[in-house]
C-alpha positions as CSV (number, residue, x, y, z in Angstrom):
1,Q,-28.8,97.1,-14.9
2,V,-28.1,94.2,-16.4
3,L,-30.4,91.6,-17.3
4,L,-30.2,87.9,-18.6
5,V,-33.6,86.6,-20.1
6,E,-33.8,82.7,-21.1
7,S,-36.0,81.6,-24.2
8,G,-36.9,78.5,-25.6
9,G,-37.4,76.0,-23.8
10,G,-40.4,73.5,-24.5
11,L,-41.7,69.8,-25.0
12,V,-39.6,67.5,-26.8
13,Q,-39.6,64.1,-27.5
14,A,-36.3,62.4,-26.5
15,G,-34.5,62.2,-29.4
16,G,-35.9,66.1,-30.7
17,S,-33.5,69.6,-30.3
18,L,-33.6,72.2,-28.4
19,R,-31.7,76.1,-28.9
20,L,-31.7,78.1,-26.1
21,S,-31.0,81.9,-26.0
22,C,-29.7,84.0,-23.3
23,V,-30.0,87.7,-24.3
24,V,-28.5,90.5,-22.0
25,S,-29.5,93.3,-21.7
26,G,-27.5,96.5,-19.7
27,S,-24.2,95.4,-20.9
28,T,-21.6,94.6,-23.6
29,I,-21.2,90.9,-23.2
30,R,-18.0,90.7,-25.5
31,F,-15.4,90.6,-22.4
32,N,-17.2,88.0,-20.2
33,A,-17.7,84.5,-20.0
34,F,-20.9,82.8,-19.5
35,D,-21.9,79.5,-18.1
36,W,-25.4,77.2,-18.7
37,S,-26.4,76.0,-15.7
38,R,-29.9,73.4,-15.2
39,Q,-31.7,71.8,-12.0
40,G,-33.5,68.8,-12.1
41,P,-37.1,68.4,-10.5
42,G,-35.8,67.0,-7.0
43,K,-31.7,67.3,-8.0
44,Q,-28.9,70.0,-7.2
45,R,-28.5,72.4,-9.9
46,E,-24.8,71.8,-12.0
47,L,-23.2,73.1,-14.7
48,V,-23.7,71.9,-17.7
49,A,-21.6,74.2,-20.9
50,R,-19.3,77.1,-20.3
51,I,-18.0,79.5,-22.8
52,D,-14.9,81.7,-22.5
53,N,-15.1,85.0,-24.0
54,S,-12.2,83.5,-26.7
55,G,-15.3,81.1,-27.5
56,N,-13.2,78.6,-25.7
57,T,-16.2,76.0,-24.5
58,N,-16.5,72.9,-21.6
59,Y,-19.3,70.7,-20.8
60,A,-20.6,68.6,-18.2
61,D,-20.2,64.9,-19.3
62,S,-23.3,64.1,-19.6
63,V,-23.7,66.3,-22.7
64,K,-20.9,66.2,-24.6
65,G,-21.7,65.8,-28.4
66,R,-25.1,66.5,-27.9
67,F,-25.0,70.1,-26.3
68,T,-23.5,73.0,-28.1
69,I,-22.6,76.6,-26.6
70,S,-22.0,79.4,-28.4
71,R,-22.1,83.6,-28.9
72,D,-23.0,86.3,-31.1
73,N,-21.9,89.0,-29.6
74,G,-22.9,91.2,-31.9
75,K,-26.5,90.5,-30.6
76,N,-25.7,90.4,-27.0
77,T,-26.8,86.3,-26.8
78,V,-25.7,83.2,-26.1
79,Y,-27.1,80.1,-27.2
80,L,-27.2,76.4,-26.4
81,Q,-28.1,74.2,-28.6
82,M,-28.8,70.8,-27.4
83,N,-29.4,67.6,-29.9
84,N,-30.4,63.9,-29.0
85,L,-32.2,65.0,-26.2
86,K,-33.0,62.6,-23.1
87,P,-35.6,62.1,-20.6
88,E,-32.6,62.9,-17.5
89,D,-32.6,66.2,-20.0
90,T,-35.5,67.6,-18.2
91,A,-34.9,70.6,-16.1
92,V,-35.1,74.3,-15.5
93,Y,-31.9,75.8,-17.8
94,Y,-29.9,79.1,-16.2
95,C,-28.2,81.7,-17.9
96,R,-25.8,83.0,-15.8
97,T,-22.4,85.8,-16.1
98,D,-19.9,87.7,-13.6
99,I,-19.9,91.2,-14.2
100,D,-18.3,93.7,-12.7
101,A,-17.5,91.3,-9.7
102,N,-21.5,90.6,-9.7
103,T,-22.9,87.9,-10.7
104,Y,-26.2,87.6,-12.9
105,W,-28.6,84.7,-13.2
106,G,-31.6,84.6,-15.9
107,Q,-35.2,83.7,-14.6
108,G,-34.9,80.4,-16.0
109,T,-36.7,78.2,-19.5
110,Q,-38.2,74.8,-18.4
111,V,-37.0,72.0,-20.5
112,T,-39.2,68.7,-21.0
113,V,-38.6,66.1,-22.9
114,S,-40.8,62.8,-22.8
115,S,-39.7,59.3,-23.0
């Protein structure tokens, strides 16, 4: 059974930083791409960042230059470093991957940025 567990969310002031972690169990991550998405209050879920199995990354325009996605295959963990946070970054953040034609999501971690 593949499980994704996010952590690292919390309450932070605007301009602050957080690092989210997505720990994967039940499968090695080395062959898989991962996404971080978020869903703010009253908003649709949006893709924030993506990393493929070679370490290539893509970002939403709204977070470029502030967020960094990375992976540690040895720890079976994907990270999202978030710097210079803004109130509009407030959302539940989710980790996602596809393994063997199945899509797996974590339970989400809440990030709240106060102004």
